[in-house]
C-alpha positions as CSV (number, residue, x, y, z in Angstrom):
1,M,-16.7,-30.6,8.5
2,S,-17.2,-29.6,12.1
3,D,-20.1,-30.6,14.3
4,S,-19.9,-27.2,16.0
5,P,-21.8,-24.3,14.4
6,S,-19.7,-21.8,16.3
7,A,-16.4,-23.3,15.0
8,D,-17.8,-23.1,11.5
9,A,-18.9,-19.5,12.0
10,S,-15.4,-18.7,13.4
11,S,-13.7,-20.2,10.4
12,V,-15.9,-18.4,8.0
13,Q,-15.2,-15.1,9.9
14,L,-11.5,-15.7,9.7
15,L,-11.6,-16.4,6.0
16,T,-13.9,-13.3,5.4
17,D,-11.5,-11.1,7.4
18,R,-8.5,-12.5,5.5
19,V,-10.0,-11.7,2.2
20,A,-11.1,-8.3,3.3
21,V,-7.6,-7.4,4.6
22,I,-6.0,-8.6,1.3
23,E,-8.5,-6.7,-0.7
24,T,-7.8,-3.5,1.3
25,V,-4.0,-3.8,0.7
26,D,-4.5,-4.5,-3.0
27,A,-6.9,-1.5,-3.3
28,I,-4.2,0.8,-1.8
29,F,-2.1,0.1,-4.9
30,D,-5.0,-0.1,-7.4
31,T,-6.4,3.3,-6.4
32,C,-2.9,4.8,-6.4
33,D,-2.3,3.6,-10.0
34,A,-5.7,4.9,-11.0
35,K,-4.9,8.2,-9.3
36,D,-8.2,8.0,-7.4
37,W,-6.8,9.9,-4.4
38,A,-10.1,10.1,-2.5
39,A,-10.6,6.4,-2.6
40,N,-6.9,5.8,-1.7
41,Q,-7.1,8.0,1.3
42,A,-10.3,6.3,2.5
43,L,-8.3,3.0,2.9
44,F,-6.1,4.5,5.7
45,A,-6.8,5.4,9.3
46,D,-6.6,9.1,10.2
47,K,-3.0,8.6,11.4
48,V,-0.6,6.3,9.6
49,T,2.9,5.2,10.6
50,V,5.0,5.0,7.4
51,D,8.5,3.8,6.8
52,F,9.9,4.3,3.3
53,T,13.4,5.0,4.6
54,S,14.9,2.3,2.4
55,L,14.1,4.5,-0.6
56,A,14.2,8.0,0.6
57,G,16.3,7.9,3.8
58,G,15.1,9.8,6.9
59,E,13.1,8.3,9.7
60,P,9.8,6.5,10.0
61,A,7.0,9.0,10.7
62,E,3.5,9.2,11.8
63,V,1.5,11.3,9.3
64,T,-2.1,11.9,8.5
65,A,-3.7,9.9,5.7
66,A,-4.2,13.2,3.9
67,Q,-0.4,14.0,4.2
68,L,0.5,10.5,2.9
69,V,-1.9,10.7,-0.1
70,D,-0.9,14.3,-0.9
71,G,2.7,13.2,-1.1
72,W,1.7,10.3,-3.5
73,R,-0.4,12.7,-5.5
74,A,2.6,15.0,-6.0
75,G,5.1,12.2,-6.7
76,L,2.8,10.1,-8.9
77,H,1.4,13.1,-10.9
78,A,-0.6,13.0,-14.1
79,K,2.5,12.9,-16.3
80,K,3.9,9.9,-14.5
81,Q,2.4,6.5,-15.0
82,S,2.7,3.9,-12.2
83,F,2.0,0.2,-12.0
84,H,2.1,-1.6,-8.6
85,L,2.0,-5.3,-8.2
86,V,1.7,-6.9,-4.7
87,G,1.4,-10.6,-3.9
88,H,2.4,-13.5,-1.7
89,H,0.3,-12.0,1.1
90,R,1.0,-13.5,4.5
91,V,-1.8,-12.5,6.8
92,T,-1.9,-12.7,10.6
93,L,-5.2,-11.9,12.3
94,D,-5.7,-11.0,15.9
95,G,-9.2,-9.8,16.7
96,D,-9.6,-6.4,15.1
97,T,-5.9,-6.1,14.1
98,A,-4.2,-7.6,11.0
99,E,-0.6,-7.8,9.9
100,V,0.2,-8.3,6.3
101,H,3.5,-9.1,4.7
102,A,3.8,-9.1,1.0
103,K,6.2,-8.9,-2.0
104,G,5.9,-5.8,-4.1
105,Y,7.0,-4.4,-7.4
106,A,6.5,-0.9,-8.8
107,H,7.1,0.6,-12.2
108,N,7.1,4.4,-12.9
109,L,7.2,5.8,-16.4
110,L,7.7,9.5,-17.0
111,A,5.9,11.1,-20.0
112,A,8.0,11.7,-23.1
113,E,7.4,15.5,-23.0
114,L,9.1,15.5,-19.6
115,G,12.1,13.5,-20.8
116,G,10.7,10.0,-20.6
117,G,12.5,7.4,-18.6
118,M,11.5,4.6,-16.2
119,W,12.3,3.4,-12.8
120,E,11.4,0.1,-11.1
121,V,11.7,-1.3,-7.6
122,W,11.2,-4.7,-6.0
123,G,10.8,-5.2,-2.2
124,N,8.8,-6.2,0.8
125,Y,5.8,-4.6,2.3
126,A,4.5,-4.8,5.9
127,F,1.1,-3.4,6.8
128,T,-0.9,-3.1,10.0
129,L,-4.6,-2.8,9.6
130,T,-7.4,-2.2,12.1
131,R,-11.0,-3.2,11.7
132,T,-13.3,-0.1,11.8
133,P,-17.0,0.4,11.3
134,G,-16.1,1.5,7.8
135,G,-14.0,-1.6,7.1
136,W,-10.3,-2.5,7.4
137,K,-8.0,0.6,7.5
138,A,-4.2,0.7,7.2
139,T,-2.6,2.1,10.3
140,A,1.0,1.4,9.4
141,M,2.9,0.7,6.1
142,T,6.6,-0.1,5.6
143,F,8.4,-0.8,2.3
144,T,11.8,-2.3,2.3
145,A,13.4,-2.0,-1.1
146,Q,15.5,-5.0,-2.3
147,H,16.4,-3.9,-5.8
148,T,15.9,-0.9,-8.0
149,R,16.6,-0.3,-11.7
150,G,16.3,2.6,-14.0
151,D,16.5,6.4,-13.7
152,E,16.2,7.6,-10.1
153,A,15.2,11.0,-11.4
154,V,11.9,9.4,-12.6
155,R,11.1,8.3,-9.0
156,T,11.7,11.8,-7.6
157,H,10.3,13.9,-10.4
158,L,7.7,16.5,-9.4
159,L,5.8,18.9,-11.6
160,P,6.7,22.5,-11.2
């Protein structure tokens, strides 16, 4: 135990920030799977740099949180179940900025009336978060796929 109250307070703040950052990252996936799109969007800053090129090609892009979540809403529609699992969080804190690297898994299952089928992916996430008056918000998100399995048409399926 430290004899310095300020050192103790600093340690507590670091632990508090680390927990809050991890909870924010986890909530991104929990709200996505629950299809709670308003809560999901609230976890992001107004502008977000995203890189999903390992899955979809293209280039990394800066989008609004609304654009990002609207894309997820379309891709993870009511007839497609999703399950995301993220773990092994490695957090680096620097004042009001945090970097999080984590392992990720996602499972998508298309409803039987749409042909059924499943698709899975394993990979690595990298997030940048910024402390705001409303809590930690994600400002950047990268997913690097390591392995996929299943029907790619399930991943890309959209409702008419």
